[in-house]
N, C-alpha and C positions, 0 to 999 in steps of 0.2 A: 552442607558440610561435606557430604560424600562427593558431590560434583567438584568442590574445591580441591579435595584430595586427589581426585582423578586428574584434574587439570595440572596440579603441581607435579604429579608423578610423570605426566607426559612431558612437562617442561624439563624435568630432571633427566629423563631419558634422552631428550633432544640435545641437551647440553653435553651429556656424556658422549653421545654419538658425534657431536661436533668436535669435541676434544680429540677423539680417536680418528677423526677425518672420515667418518662413515655416516651412513644413515641420512636423516632428513636435513642435516645442515649443509649438504652439498647439492646444489640445484642440478637440474637436468643438463644445464650448460656448463657444469663443472665449476660454478661460482661458489666461493665460501659463503655460508649463510650465518646470520646471527638470529637470536631469539629475543623478541621484545614483548613483554607482557602488558596487558591493559585491563583495568577494572573500572566498571561504571555502575553506579547504583542511584536509586532515587525512588520517589513516590509519585503515582499518578492519581489525581483527584478530579472531581467534577466541578465545573464552573458554577453550578447551581447552588450547592451547599457545602462544597469542599470535602465531601465524603470520598473515601478511597474507592477506586474502580478496579475490580478484579478482572482477570482474563483479557487484559489489553495486550496485544502483540507488540513486542519491542524488538525492532530490527537495528542491529549495529552494522554500519558500513564504514570501512576505514580506507582512507587514501594513504597508501604506503610509501608514496614518493618515488616509486619504482615505475618508470614509464611503461616498461614492457610487462609488468606484473599485473595480475588481476586484483580487483578490489576485494578485500577480505570482508566476510559476511558471517553473522551469527544471529540467532533469534531466541528470545525467551518470552515468558508471559508474566504479568503481574499476579501476585498472590491475593489472598483475602483482604490484606491490608493495603492493597495498591502498590506494594513494594516490588521492585525488580532489581536484579543484580546480575551482572555479566562479568565473569572472570575468564579470560582467554589469553591467547598469545598469537603472535604472528612470526613467521619465518621470513626474514628480509635479507637481501644481498648485503654483505658486510659494508658498513658505512652508511646505510640507509636507516631512517627512523620513521616512526608513525608521525605524520605531520598533522593531519586533521581527519575529520570524519563526520558522520551524521547519525542521529538516532531517530528512527521513525516510530511513531506510536499510532496504532490503528485498532479499531474495534471489529473483530472478526465474527463475534457470536450473536449479532443482532441485539435483541432486547434482553437476552439472558442475564446480563450483568447490570440491569437496571435502566437501560435505555440505549439509544443510538448516540455515539459520540464521534465528533468530527476528528479526522486524522490530523496529526501534527508532526512536523519534522524539526528537530533541534540540531544545529551545527555545533561542533566543538573543535577546539585545537588542543593538542596534547603537548603540554610544556612540562612543568615539574609536578603538576597535580596528578596523583595516582593513589587512591581511586578518584575518578572524576564523578562529581555528584550533580545530578540533573533531576530536579523536581519539575513536573509538568502538570498543567491544568488543561483538561480537554473540555471543549464546549459541547454541551448536551443539545442534541437536535430534536426537533419535533417531527414525528412521522405522520404522513398522510397517505391515503389510498386514492388513486385516481385512475381514470380510464377514458377511452375515446376511440375514434375510428380514424385510420390512416387511409387517405385516398390519393389518387393521381390528380395533379393539377391540370392535366390535359383534358380528361373526360370524366372526372369525379368518380371513377370506378375504384372500389376498395383494393388495397394492395396487401397481399398476404406475405408472410415470412420477413417482415421488417423487424429488425432487432430494436427493441425499445429498452432503454436502460436508465437507471438513476444511480446515485451514490451507493445504494444498498440493495438494489433489486434489478432483475433483468428478465425479459420475456420476449416473445415474438408475436406478431399479429396473426390472427387466424384467417380462415377463408373469407370472412366478411370484413377484414381489415381491423378488427377490434383488438384492443390491448387493455390490460389492467395490471397495475403494479404499485408497489410502495415506493415512496420517496421521502426525503428528509430535508429540512432547512432549519436555520437558526430563527429565533423569534422574529427578528426584524428583516428577514430575507425571504426570497422566493425559492421554491424547490425547482431544480432544473431537470428536465427529461430530454434524453437524446434519442434521435431516430436515425438508424443507419441501415442501408440496404447492403448486406454482406453475403447474399446468397447467389450472386451472379445475375443471370437473366431468367431464372426459373419462375420468377413472379411477373414476367411480362416486360422486363426492362431493367435498366440500372437507374436508380432514383437518387436524388440529392440528399445529402446529410443535413438534418435540421434539428433544432432544439426548441423546447417550450419552457418558459418561466412561469411557474404557477404559485400564487400567494398561498399561504397556509389556510386561508379561508376556503380554498378549493377542495378541502378534505371531503372524501366520499362523493365527489362529483365525477360523472362518467360521460361528459360531453366535451371533453378536451380534445377536439378533433384537429387534424392538421393535414394539409395537402403537400405532397412532395413532387418536385419537378422531375420529369424524366430527362435524363442526360443523354444527349444524342452524340454517339461516337462519329468520328470523321467518316468512317466507312458507310454510315447510315445516311449521310447527307446527300 
C-alpha cells in the first residue's frame, strides 16, 4: 500500500510539473513528455504441485515505441503466496504509448525457496487491459553435483583457470585442471556444463569453448573429463 501511495504521489507531481511546463515532463531535448502508467500482477507456482513460489525475481521491461529512448526497467520479488505486483509509470515523448514488453521470472536464491526453478520470459502487449494479469508456472529442476579434469587436446596436460559454468553455478579449474560444481536439468533432459578460457594466455594458451551434456544419472560423478583444443593465432603459425 505504501509503495502504491509513493508511486501515485510521484505521478501527481510529474503531471503538475508537466502542466506548468517544468520538471520531468520536458526531456533533455526540449520535447514535451506524457506520463503513462502500467500495472501488472500475478502468481508464480511450481510445475510439480502448483504450490506458490516465494522470492522469485520478476523483471519488467517495456518497449516504449520511442526509437531513441531507453527500455524502461523495474524489478520486484514474489511474496510468500507467490504473488507479485508492479505499479509504475513511464515518461514518454508526447504521442508515444507503451506498445509491448516482457516479464522475466528467475530464481536467484538457489534452493532457499524449495528448489531450483527454470527461468521463464512472458511477452505482453498493452492495449486496454490495465492492470495486466500474468500467472506463471515455473518448471522445477533437479540438481546434480559433478566434477572432472580439463586437459589440452594437444598433449593431455591439465589446464588451470578454465571457467566452468552451469545454469546455477560457476567455478574455475585448479592447477591440476580439476573442477567441481552444481548443475540442474529437467527430469527428461540433460544438464549442460560450459567450459570457457577467459583468462588470456596465462594458462599456456587460448583454448576452445566447449560444452558437456550430462544426464541426471551422473549425479555425484567426478570423472566428467574434457579436452580443449588450443587455438592458434595467425601470428603463431
